[in-house]
Z-matrix of the N, CA and C atoms (Angstrom, degrees):
N
C 1 1.437
C 2 1.604 1 100.18
N 3 1.399 2 108.80 1 137.67
C 4 1.522 3 119.61 2 -178.50
C 5 1.524 4 106.57 3 -104.50
N 6 1.305 5 114.00 4 161.84
C 7 1.389 6 127.95 5 166.67
C 8 1.485 7 110.62 6 -103.12
N 9 1.294 8 113.91 7 107.65
C 10 1.507 9 121.11 8 -177.42
C 11 1.480 10 114.15 9 -110.94
N 12 1.399 11 115.74 10 127.56
C 13 1.471 12 118.83 11 179.46
C 14 1.544 13 108.32 12 -109.59
N 15 1.489 14 111.25 13 145.61
C 16 1.415 15 116.00 14 -175.88
C 17 1.559 16 105.02 15 -135.45
N 18 1.341 17 121.25 16 120.59
C 19 1.449 18 122.14 17 171.01
C 20 1.594 19 104.58 18 -55.66
N 21 1.382 20 112.11 19 129.02
C 22 1.462 21 115.69 20 -179.55
C 23 1.478 22 116.05 21 -140.44
N 24 1.345 23 116.24 22 34.48
C 25 1.448 24 118.90 23 -178.57
C 26 1.501 25 113.18 24 -96.00
N 27 1.356 26 119.29 25 -13.49
C 28 1.443 27 124.92 26 177.84
C 29 1.545 28 114.85 27 -117.28
N 30 1.222 29 116.47 28 143.42
C 31 1.405 30 119.54 29 176.85
C 32 1.540 31 110.40 30 -59.29
N 33 1.311 32 114.87 31 -39.99
C 34 1.576 33 117.89 32 177.87
C 35 1.482 34 111.02 33 -56.29
N 36 1.391 35 120.39 34 -39.04
C 37 1.433 36 122.55 35 178.63
C 38 1.503 37 111.14 36 -61.66
N 39 1.400 38 115.01 37 -45.68
C 40 1.389 39 115.47 38 -173.99
C 41 1.494 40 113.35 39 -75.22
N 42 1.361 41 120.69 40 -20.10
C 43 1.388 42 118.52 41 172.39
C 44 1.566 43 111.24 42 -65.60
N 45 1.266 44 117.55 43 -30.31
C 46 1.457 45 122.01 44 177.13
C 47 1.569 46 112.93 45 -74.91
N 48 1.312 47 112.87 46 -48.52
C 49 1.524 48 117.21 47 -170.71
C 50 1.539 49 113.81 48 -103.37
N 51 1.211 50 121.99 49 -5.57
C 52 1.497 51 118.93 50 -179.06
C 53 1.476 52 120.30 51 -51.37
N 54 1.368 53 114.49 52 -43.27
C 55 1.460 54 113.62 53 179.49
C 56 1.574 55 112.42 54 -73.23
N 57 1.360 56 115.02 55 -25.19
C 58 1.462 57 119.33 56 174.77
C 59 1.507 58 115.55 57 -70.04
N 60 1.420 59 110.48 58 -37.27
C 61 1.502 60 111.98 59 172.30
C 62 1.413 61 115.16 60 -59.88
N 63 1.367 62 112.98 61 -47.85
C 64 1.539 63 118.21 62 178.74
C 65 1.564 64 113.38 63 -59.44
N 66 1.275 65 117.81 64 -36.70
C 67 1.439 66 119.09 65 177.81
C 68 1.509 67 110.97 66 -71.31
N 69 1.267 68 117.49 67 -43.56
C 70 1.513 69 124.00 68 175.84
C 71 1.486 70 110.46 69 -52.24
N 72 1.316 71 119.67 70 -50.99
C 73 1.452 72 125.84 71 179.28
C 74 1.560 73 109.56 72 -62.78
N 75 1.369 74 118.60 73 -43.81
C 76 1.420 75 121.73 74 176.35
C 77 1.475 76 115.99 75 -57.89
N 78 1.412 77 114.85 76 -31.81
C 79 1.480 78 122.73 77 175.43
C 80 1.504 79 114.50 78 -87.60
N 81 1.314 80 118.04 79 7.62
C 82 1.455 81 124.80 80 172.83
C 83 1.503 82 110.20 81 73.24
N 84 1.329 83 120.01 82 22.87
C 85 1.514 84 121.61 83 168.79
C 86 1.438 85 111.18 84 -72.73
N 87 1.406 86 115.29 85 153.21
C 88 1.443 87 118.15 86 173.79
C 89 1.584 88 108.62 87 -80.99
N 90 1.292 89 118.96 88 121.02
C 91 1.500 90 122.12 89 -172.22
C 92 1.527 91 104.18 90 -110.63
N 93 1.320 92 117.38 91 130.64
C 94 1.454 93 124.71 92 178.35
C 95 1.621 94 104.21 93 -120.64
N 96 1.281 95 112.92 94 118.98
C 97 1.521 96 115.88 95 177.30
C 98 1.484 97 107.91 96 -96.69
N 99 1.269 98 116.29 97 118.03
C 100 1.567 99 120.86 98 -172.55
C 101 1.679 100 104.48 99 -86.25
N 102 1.285 101 114.35 100 120.38
C 103 1.584 102 116.61 101 -179.10
C 104 1.456 103 106.43 102 -127.47
N 105 1.341 104 110.58 103 146.52
C 106 1.496 105 122.98 104 167.45
C 107 1.451 106 108.00 105 -150.78
N 108 1.295 107 117.51 106 160.87
C 109 1.467 108 123.08 107 173.96
C 110 1.489 109 110.90 108 -58.11
N 111 1.322 110 121.44 109 134.55
C 112 1.444 111 122.51 110 174.61
C 113 1.440 112 110.77 111 -133.50
N 114 1.410 113 115.07 112 123.54
C 115 1.407 114 120.85 113 -174.91
C 116 1.535 115 113.15 114 -81.47
N 117 1.308 116 122.14 115 -3.28
C 118 1.467 117 123.99 116 -174.49
C 119 1.515 118 108.45 117 -63.98
N 120 1.326 119 121.78 118 122.25
C 121 1.501 120 120.94 119 -175.80
C 122 1.570 121 110.92 120 -63.93
N 123 1.277 122 109.47 121 135.32
C 124 1.462 123 119.91 122 175.29
C 125 1.531 124 115.01 123 80.83
N 126 1.380 125 115.55 124 -0.10
C 127 1.423 126 117.39 125 -172.29
C 128 1.610 127 111.05 126 -111.50
N 129 1.371 128 113.76 127 -15.32
C 130 1.380 129 116.50 128 -175.39
C 131 1.507 130 116.92 129 -60.83
N 132 1.387 131 118.31 130 135.22
C 133 1.335 132 121.99 131 175.84
C 134 1.569 133 109.14 132 -113.01
N 135 1.305 134 118.79 133 138.06
C 136 1.418 135 119.85 134 179.83
C 137 1.581 136 114.12 135 -90.45
N 138 1.279 137 122.69 136 150.48
C 139 1.429 138 123.54 137 179.46
C 140 1.522 139 110.03 138 -59.53
N 141 1.367 140 113.11 139 -39.62
C 142 1.463 141 114.64 140 -175.08
C 143 1.570 142 112.08 141 -64.03
N 144 1.357 143 116.91 142 -30.60
C 145 1.467 144 121.40 143 179.02
C 146 1.517 145 108.76 144 -71.71
N 147 1.251 146 118.25 145 -36.73
C 148 1.447 147 122.89 146 177.39
C 149 1.572 148 109.93 147 -64.35
N 150 1.335 149 111.93 148 -51.60
C 151 1.492 150 114.39 149 179.94
C 152 1.496 151 116.72 150 -61.45
N 153 1.438 152 112.17 151 -31.97
C 154 1.408 153 114.08 152 173.95
C 155 1.506 154 116.92 153 -68.47
N 156 1.337 155 117.87 154 -39.37
C 157 1.339 156 122.98 155 -174.38
C 158 1.562 157 113.70 156 -77.94
N 159 1.413 158 113.64 157 -36.06
C 160 1.458 159 115.95 158 177.46
C 161 1.549 160 108.56 159 -134.63
N 162 1.389 161 112.11 160 77.49
C 163 1.420 162 114.83 161 -177.58
C 164 1.531 163 121.28 162 -64.62
N 165 1.276 164 115.81 163 -6.61
C 166 1.502 165 122.48 164 179.06
C 167 1.502 166 111.86 165 -97.93
N 168 1.310 167 117.34 166 -8.45
C 169 1.475 168 122.10 167 177.55
C 170 1.422 169 109.17 168 -87.14
N 171 1.363 170 115.65 169 151.61
C 172 1.466 171 122.97 170 -179.16
C 173 1.501 172 104.87 171 -95.58
N 174 1.336 173 121.91 172 134.71
C 175 1.399 174 124.67 173 -177.35
C 176 1.618 175 107.03 174 -106.55
N 177 1.286 176 117.17 175 116.42
C 178 1.422 177 122.29 176 -178.40
C 179 1.499 178 114.83 177 -102.71
N 180 1.304 179 119.53 178 118.83
C 181 1.414 180 121.18 179 177.69
C 182 1.538 181 114.21 180 -119.03
N 183 1.378 182 107.21 181 8.72
C 184 1.605 183 110.05 182 -179.12
C 185 1.552 184 108.38 183 -115.13
N 186 1.282 185 109.29 184 -150.18
C 187 1.553 186 112.77 185 -177.03
C 188 1.500 187 114.51 186 -58.45
N 189 1.360 188 113.19 187 147.59
C 190 1.527 189 117.14 188 179.61
C 191 1.538 190 113.23 189 -62.86
N 192 1.303 191 117.32 190 145.12
C 193 1.490 192 125.07 191 169.41
C 194 1.467 193 109.97 192 -116.85
N 195 1.411 194 115.11 193 156.32
C 196 1.519 195 115.29 194 -176.72
C 197 1.504 196 110.29 195 -68.19
N 198 1.332 197 117.90 196 145.86
C 199 1.443 198 124.05 197 -178.67
C 200 1.538 199 106.26 198 -139.53
N 201 1.347 200 113.31 199 159.99
C 202 1.512 201 119.41 200 175.14
C 203 1.465 202 112.43 201 -69.01
N 204 1.292 203 120.24 202 -36.78
C 205 1.434 204 123.15 203 -177.21
C 206 1.571 205 109.82 204 -161.15
N 207 1.265 206 115.53 205 146.37
C 208 1.487 207 124.26 206 168.74
C 209 1.490 208 109.69 207 -111.34
N 210 1.282 209 109.51 208 123.71
C 211 1.492 210 119.62 209 -174.06
C 212 1.547 211 109.68 210 -120.29
N 213 1.347 212 113.08 211 122.03
C 214 1.463 213 117.90 212 -177.68
C 215 1.563 214 112.68 213 -154.21
N 216 1.380 215 112.67 214 -170.98
C 217 1.423 216 116.20 215 179.51
C 218 1.605 217 106.23 216 -74.62
N 219 1.308 218 116.38 217 -179.85
C 220 1.507 219 118.94 218 -178.86
C 221 1.502 220 118.29 219 -52.01
N 222 1.249 221 118.59 220 -24.72
C 223 1.452 222 125.19 221 178.24
C 224 1.441 223 116.65 222 -73.94
N 225 1.428 224 116.95 223 -4.89
C 226 1.362 225 119.02 224 -173.91
C 227 1.537 226 115.42 225 -67.21
N 228 1.295 227 118.38 226 -22.50
C 229 1.379 228 126.52 227 172.59
C 230 1.553 229 112.66 228 -67.48
N 231 1.202 230 117.84 229 -21.96
C 232 1.457 231 122.79 230 -173.39
C 233 1.594 232 111.03 231 -105.18
N 234 1.364 233 119.22 232 -12.38
C 235 1.324 234 121.11 233 -176.74
C 236 1.508 235 114.66 234 -72.41
N 237 1.306 236 120.65 235 141.04
C 238 1.531 237 120.71 236 178.49
C 239 1.468 238 111.91 237 -107.46
N 240 1.270 239 113.97 238 166.21
C 241 1.506 240 123.01 239 175.82
C 242 1.562 241 109.55 240 70.68
N 243 1.368 242 121.27 241 28.64
C 244 1.382 243 122.88 242 178.04
C 245 1.485 244 106.30 243 -97.70
N 246 1.495 245 116.02 244 166.60
C 247 1.379 246 118.81 245 -179.24
C 248 1.599 247 112.84 246 -69.42
N 249 1.315 248 116.55 247 159.89
C 250 1.446 249 117.21 248 -179.32
C 251 1.479 250 105.99 249 -73.97
N 252 1.379 251 115.12 250 148.11
C 253 1.393 252 125.53 251 -179.15
C 254 1.496 253 114.35 252 137.37
N 255 1.248 254 115.33 253 158.26
C 256 1.501 255 118.75 254 -172.74
C 257 1.592 256 112.22 255 -62.80
N 258 1.335 257 116.17 256 142.38
C 259 1.444 258 121.39 257 -178.87
C 260 1.540 259 113.87 258 -101.80
N 261 1.229 260 119.39 259 134.76
C 262 1.455 261 124.33 260 178.66
C 263 1.482 262 109.73 261 -124.33
N 264 1.434 263 119.03 262 123.66
C 265 1.412 264 119.26 263 178.39
C 266 1.479 265 111.38 264 -98.79
N 267 1.319 266 116.08 265 135.26
C 268 1.527 267 122.74 266 171.75
C 269 1.495 268 108.22 267 -102.27
N 270 1.308 269 116.43 268 149.44
C 271 1.402 270 123.85 269 172.25
C 272 1.508 271 109.82 270 -129.11
N 273 1.272 272 116.58 271 149.27
C 274 1.462 273 119.08 272 -179.89
C 275 1.537 274 111.66 273 -119.80
C-alpha cells in the first residue's frame, strides 16, 4: 500500500488526476488530497466537494507530511510547500 498525494485545490488539477485518485482508492492505497485556498477565479475547489467525491481520501490543508509519491498536472514540479517525496506529472 502506497501513500499518494494529489494537489487538489484547483479544478484544473482535478481534471488531470481525478480518475487516478479514484483508481488509487479502488486499489486500497492511502490517498491524500492536498488543499489550500486558491484565489484564481473559477478554479477554486471546496473541501466539502472533495469529501463528497472521495470520502475515503484524507484531505490535508496543513503542514506537509511524507508520502511515497506526489502526482499532479505538469505544474507539480514547480509547486511549493508540498510533502516530501518524488513528484510525477500527468498530462491529458
